[in-house]
C-alpha positions, 0 to 999 in steps of 0.5 A: 743705641739703647734708646732705639733698642728700648723703643723697638722692644716696646713696639714689639711687645705692644704688637704682641699684646694687640695681636690677641685682640683680633676679632674671631667668630665665637662658636657659641653664637652658632645658630643650630637652625643654620647648621641644619639648613646647611645639612639639608642643602648638602644632603637633600636625599638624606633628610628627605621626608623628615619633619622639623621639630620646632618647639623645645617641648618636642624634645621632651616628647620624643627624648624626655629632655627637660626643656630647662636643659635646652639652650638651643636646638635643631632637629629633624626626625621621621615621625612616620612609625611605619618607616625607618627611624632617621633622625638628626638632633643637635642640642646646645645644653649646659647639662651635657651628660643628661642630654647625651644619656637621653639621646643614647637611649634613643640611639640604642632603641634605633639600633635594636629596631634596625637589628630586625631589618636588613643588614644595610639598615643596621650598617647605616644606623651604626655609622651614625651615633651620639657625639658631643662637642663643647656645649653641644650634643648631637644624634645622627642616624641617616644616610651619609651620617659621617658627612652630616656629623662632619658638617656639625663638627665643623660648624659647632667645633 
């Protein structure tokens, strides 16, 4: 009887040890371009007319984010200064605080700009914002900002 007990105990422990070895998707392997593509597919009207930033140097140009701080990014912005500032920027970085600060500076500038527009535009801007999740920092100012931020959270969180 003792022998059966010990065999069962050893098998149970072995199962517990191997239960943690299952394959799970690493969120660090998220391709931010794929996240942006999902946003484009889900909210085509919100991103209509936005221009994709393709080079890390574009983030330096628009946000003063040092290229060395960028591990990966995906971004679409409105480059037409005569139109409302609509932006979706997702950055993977090891320097969360610095990137967040720089995106916050841009977000505050957008809020200031919208304060002189209609109340609806200011409300839309306030629904967006700058958030962080793990190694990711993102800025969203667009129609359906909440839904877009939900997609980002789900994909990178």
